[in-house]
C-alpha positions as CSV (number, residue, x, y, z in Angstrom):
1,M,-30.6,-3.4,-33.7
2,I,-33.7,-2.1,-31.9
3,E,-33.2,-0.5,-28.5
4,V,-35.9,0.3,-26.1
5,K,-34.6,2.6,-23.4
6,N,-36.4,3.4,-20.2
7,I,-39.8,4.0,-21.8
8,S,-43.0,4.9,-20.1
9,F,-46.4,4.7,-21.9
10,K,-50.1,5.0,-20.9
11,Y,-53.1,5.2,-23.2
12,A,-55.1,8.4,-23.0
13,G,-57.8,7.8,-20.3
14,G,-56.1,4.7,-19.1
15,K,-55.9,4.2,-15.3
16,S,-52.5,2.6,-15.2
17,Q,-49.2,2.6,-17.1
18,V,-48.7,0.0,-19.8
19,F,-44.9,0.4,-19.5
20,D,-43.0,2.2,-16.8
21,H,-39.2,2.6,-17.2
22,F,-39.1,-0.4,-19.5
23,S,-36.0,-1.3,-21.5
24,L,-35.2,-4.0,-24.1
25,T,-32.7,-4.7,-26.8
26,L,-33.4,-6.8,-30.0
27,E,-30.4,-8.1,-31.8
28,T,-30.4,-8.8,-35.6
29,N,-30.6,-12.3,-37.1
30,N,-33.1,-13.6,-34.5
31,I,-36.7,-14.8,-34.5
32,Y,-38.2,-13.6,-31.2
33,G,-41.3,-15.0,-29.6
34,L,-43.1,-12.4,-27.5
35,L,-45.4,-14.0,-25.0
36,G,-47.6,-12.7,-22.2
37,K,-51.1,-12.8,-20.8
38,N,-53.8,-10.5,-22.1
39,G,-53.2,-6.9,-21.1
40,T,-49.5,-7.2,-20.6
41,G,-48.6,-4.8,-23.5
42,K,-47.5,-7.2,-26.3
43,S,-49.4,-5.4,-29.1
44,T,-48.6,-2.0,-27.6
45,L,-44.9,-2.9,-27.6
46,L,-45.1,-3.8,-31.3
47,Y,-46.8,-0.5,-32.1
48,L,-44.1,1.4,-30.1
49,L,-41.3,-0.5,-32.0
50,S,-42.9,0.4,-35.3
51,G,-43.3,4.1,-34.4
52,L,-47.1,4.0,-34.6
53,L,-47.2,4.9,-30.9
54,R,-44.8,7.2,-29.1
55,P,-43.6,6.7,-25.5
56,A,-44.3,9.5,-23.0
57,Q,-40.7,9.1,-21.7
58,G,-37.7,7.3,-23.0
59,T,-36.8,6.3,-26.6
60,V,-37.3,3.5,-29.0
61,C,-34.5,3.5,-31.6
62,C,-34.1,1.4,-34.8
63,D,-30.5,1.5,-35.8
64,N,-29.9,4.6,-33.6
65,I,-32.9,6.5,-35.1
66,A,-35.9,7.1,-32.9
67,T,-38.9,5.3,-34.5
68,S,-41.2,8.1,-33.2
69,K,-39.8,10.4,-35.8
70,R,-41.3,8.2,-38.5
71,L,-38.5,9.0,-40.9
72,P,-38.7,7.4,-44.4
73,E,-35.3,5.7,-43.9
74,T,-36.7,4.0,-40.8
75,L,-40.2,3.2,-42.0
76,R,-38.9,1.5,-45.1
77,D,-37.1,-1.0,-42.9
78,I,-40.0,-1.9,-40.6
79,F,-43.2,-3.8,-41.4
80,L,-45.9,-4.6,-38.9
81,V,-48.3,-7.4,-39.5
82,T,-51.3,-6.4,-37.3
83,E,-53.7,-8.9,-35.8
84,E,-56.7,-7.1,-37.3
85,F,-56.3,-5.6,-40.8
86,E,-58.3,-4.4,-43.8
87,M,-57.4,-5.0,-47.4
88,P,-59.2,-3.2,-50.3
89,A,-61.3,-5.2,-52.7
90,I,-58.8,-5.0,-55.5
91,R,-56.4,-7.4,-57.3
92,L,-53.2,-8.2,-55.4
93,S,-51.2,-6.7,-58.4
94,E,-53.0,-3.4,-57.8
95,Y,-52.3,-3.6,-54.1
96,V,-48.6,-4.2,-54.8
97,K,-48.4,-1.3,-57.2
98,L,-49.8,1.0,-54.6
99,Y,-47.6,0.0,-51.7
100,K,-44.4,-1.5,-53.2
101,P,-42.8,2.0,-53.7
102,F,-42.6,2.5,-50.0
103,Y,-40.2,-0.5,-49.7
104,P,-37.1,-0.2,-51.8
105,N,-36.0,-3.8,-51.1
106,F,-39.4,-5.2,-52.2
107,S,-39.0,-8.6,-54.0
108,D,-41.5,-9.8,-56.5
109,E,-39.7,-13.1,-56.5
110,I,-40.3,-13.5,-52.7
111,L,-43.9,-12.5,-53.2
112,Q,-44.6,-15.1,-55.8
113,G,-42.7,-17.8,-53.8
114,C,-44.8,-17.1,-50.7
115,L,-48.0,-17.1,-52.7
116,A,-47.0,-20.5,-54.1
117,D,-46.1,-21.8,-50.7
118,F,-49.6,-20.6,-49.4
119,E,-51.2,-22.2,-52.5
120,L,-52.6,-18.9,-53.6
121,P,-52.9,-17.8,-57.3
122,A,-50.2,-15.3,-58.5
123,D,-52.7,-12.5,-58.8
124,V,-55.7,-13.1,-56.5
125,H,-58.6,-10.7,-56.1
126,L,-58.4,-9.7,-52.4
127,G,-62.1,-9.0,-52.2
128,Q,-62.9,-12.6,-53.1
129,L,-60.8,-14.3,-50.5
130,S,-61.8,-15.8,-47.2
131,M,-60.4,-14.3,-44.0
132,G,-57.7,-17.0,-43.8
133,Q,-56.7,-16.5,-47.4
134,R,-56.5,-12.7,-47.0
135,K,-54.2,-13.3,-44.0
136,K,-51.9,-15.4,-46.1
137,A,-51.9,-12.8,-48.9
138,Y,-51.1,-10.1,-46.3
139,I,-48.2,-12.2,-44.8
140,A,-46.9,-12.9,-48.4
141,F,-46.8,-9.1,-49.0
142,A,-45.1,-8.5,-45.7
143,M,-42.4,-11.1,-46.5
144,A,-41.9,-9.5,-49.9
145,T,-41.2,-6.1,-48.5
146,N,-37.9,-7.6,-47.4
147,T,-37.7,-5.2,-44.5
148,K,-34.9,-5.5,-41.9
149,Y,-37.5,-5.7,-39.1
150,L,-40.7,-7.7,-39.4
151,L,-43.1,-7.4,-36.5
152,M,-46.1,-9.8,-36.4
153,D,-49.1,-9.8,-34.0
154,E,-50.8,-13.1,-33.8
155,P,-49.9,-14.1,-37.4
156,T,-51.4,-17.6,-37.2
157,N,-54.8,-16.5,-36.0
158,G,-57.3,-17.4,-38.7
159,L,-55.0,-19.9,-40.4
160,D,-56.0,-23.6,-40.7
161,I,-53.6,-26.4,-39.7
162,P,-52.0,-26.8,-43.2
163,S,-51.6,-23.0,-43.5
164,K,-49.8,-22.8,-40.1
165,S,-47.3,-25.3,-41.5
166,Q,-47.0,-23.2,-44.6
167,F,-46.4,-20.1,-42.5
168,R,-43.5,-21.7,-40.7
169,K,-42.0,-22.6,-44.0
170,V,-42.4,-19.1,-45.4
171,I,-40.6,-17.6,-42.4
172,A,-37.8,-20.1,-42.4
173,Q,-37.1,-19.7,-46.1
174,H,-36.9,-16.0,-46.0
175,M,-35.0,-15.4,-42.8
176,T,-31.6,-13.8,-43.4
177,E,-28.7,-12.7,-41.3
178,E,-29.8,-9.1,-41.6
179,R,-33.4,-9.7,-40.6
180,T,-35.0,-9.6,-37.2
181,V,-38.5,-11.0,-36.7
182,M,-40.7,-10.6,-33.6
183,I,-43.8,-12.7,-33.3
184,S,-46.4,-11.9,-30.6
185,T,-48.6,-14.9,-30.1
186,H,-50.8,-17.0,-27.7
187,Q,-50.6,-19.9,-30.1
188,V,-47.1,-21.0,-28.9
189,H,-47.3,-24.5,-30.5
190,D,-47.7,-22.9,-33.9
191,V,-44.3,-21.2,-33.7
192,E,-42.1,-22.7,-30.9
193,Q,-39.9,-24.8,-33.2
194,M,-38.8,-21.7,-35.2
195,L,-38.0,-19.3,-32.4
196,D,-34.5,-18.3,-31.5
197,H,-35.3,-16.2,-28.5
198,I,-38.1,-15.9,-25.9
199,L,-39.5,-12.8,-24.3
200,I,-42.2,-13.1,-21.6
201,L,-43.9,-10.0,-20.4
202,D,-46.0,-9.6,-17.3
203,Q,-47.4,-6.2,-16.2
204,R,-44.7,-4.0,-17.5
205,N,-41.8,-6.4,-16.5
206,V,-39.7,-8.9,-18.4
207,L,-40.1,-12.3,-16.7
208,L,-37.8,-14.0,-19.2
209,N,-35.4,-12.8,-21.8
210,A,-33.4,-15.8,-23.0
211,S,-32.3,-17.6,-26.2
212,M,-33.8,-21.1,-26.8
213,Q,-30.3,-22.5,-26.3
214,E,-30.0,-20.8,-22.9
215,I,-33.4,-22.3,-21.9
216,Q,-32.3,-25.7,-23.0
217,D,-29.0,-25.4,-21.1
218,Q,-30.9,-24.4,-17.9
219,Y,-33.9,-26.7,-17.9
220,T,-35.1,-30.1,-18.9
221,F,-38.7,-30.8,-20.0
222,E,-40.1,-34.3,-19.6
223,Y,-43.0,-36.4,-18.3
224,R,-42.9,-38.2,-15.0
225,T,-45.2,-40.5,-13.1
226,P,-46.3,-39.6,-9.6
227,Q,-43.7,-41.9,-8.2
228,Q,-40.9,-40.1,-10.0
229,M,-41.8,-36.6,-8.6
230,D,-39.0,-35.3,-6.4
231,D,-37.3,-32.1,-5.3
232,S,-35.6,-31.6,-8.7
233,V,-39.0,-30.6,-10.2
234,L,-39.4,-26.9,-10.5
235,Y,-42.9,-26.9,-12.0
236,A,-45.4,-29.6,-13.0
237,E,-48.8,-29.9,-14.7
238,P,-50.9,-33.1,-14.9
239,T,-51.5,-34.5,-18.4
240,L,-52.8,-37.7,-19.9
241,Q,-49.2,-38.8,-20.4
242,G,-48.3,-38.2,-16.8
243,N,-47.0,-35.0,-15.1
244,A,-45.4,-32.6,-17.6
245,V,-42.4,-31.2,-15.6
246,I,-39.7,-28.6,-15.8
247,C,-36.5,-29.5,-13.9
248,K,-33.2,-27.8,-13.4
249,R,-30.8,-29.3,-15.9
250,K,-27.8,-31.0,-14.3
251,D,-24.4,-32.0,-15.7
252,G,-24.8,-35.1,-17.8
253,D,-28.6,-34.5,-18.4
254,A,-29.6,-34.8,-22.1
255,E,-30.8,-31.7,-23.9
256,T,-34.6,-31.8,-24.2
257,Q,-37.1,-30.0,-26.5
258,V,-38.5,-26.9,-25.0
259,N,-42.2,-27.0,-24.0
260,L,-43.0,-23.4,-24.4
261,E,-46.5,-23.5,-23.0
262,L,-45.2,-25.2,-19.8
263,L,-42.3,-22.7,-19.6
264,F,-44.8,-19.8,-19.9
265,N,-47.0,-21.1,-17.2
266,Y,-44.0,-21.7,-14.9
267,K,-42.7,-18.2,-15.4
268,T,-46.0,-16.4,-15.0
269,Q,-47.2,-18.4,-12.0
270,A,-43.8,-18.5,-10.2
271,K,-43.3,-14.7,-10.1
C-alpha cells in the first residue's frame, strides 16, 4: 500500500503550491488511471510516489516506509516509466546486465515474453530503434523488473495503434495480486478498458476517487436524441451519434460501459 498523508509541495521558484495538504491511499492489486488537465500535478505526484521528489510537508509511504528516504528495500519495489527518457546506444542485453541487479525479482522470462508481444527481437540494439520501438523496449524492461509498484507517465505516447493494443496485453498478462499499477495519461481511450480505479485531479484536489465498478453503479453512459433529453441527464456533449450523456443510474437500469473521456469532462467542468 502507498499512503500519501497531508503533503504540500512547490517547485523552487514556483508561484503556487502544486499540492497543499493532499492525501491519497493506493491499494494493492489495482490498475489506477490518473487523470487531470495539464498543470494539475499528475507527473509531480508520480515523482513524489517514487521518491524522486520530496514533499515540503507530510509523508509519502510505501509499505510504511517513507519513499523520500530512498532506501534500497523501497526502491527495488518501485519502477517509474517516465514520459521522456533516454536509453544508451547499447544492446538490450548490456542494458539489462547494468540495471537488473537493482531489482531482485527481475524476470528474464517476462522480459522475453514482453519483447515477443511487442514484436521486438530478443536482443535489440537500443541505438538503432525508432522512438516508438525504444518506448516498447523500455516498457518491456519495466515489466520485467517485477516490482510491486509500477508507475507510468503517458506510456502510450509514441506508440502506434497496434502497439497500444500490445501494451494493454502486456499489462494484463503480468498483473498480479501483489502488484499496483498507476497510469497517468491524457490518452484515456488507450487504457480505459483495463483500469480498475479512477483518480481525477484538479488544482491540488481530488475530483474523483472511485473504482470502475462504483462508477458503473452510480452512472449510465449512453447516446440520446434531442427529443430524449430530460432532467435525468447530468452532463451531455453533442456527437455525430447524437448527444453523449451521463445519467444518474436508477434501480433497474442496465450497467453500461464507462465513457472515461465524458466522465472526465463532466467532473472537471462541473466543479
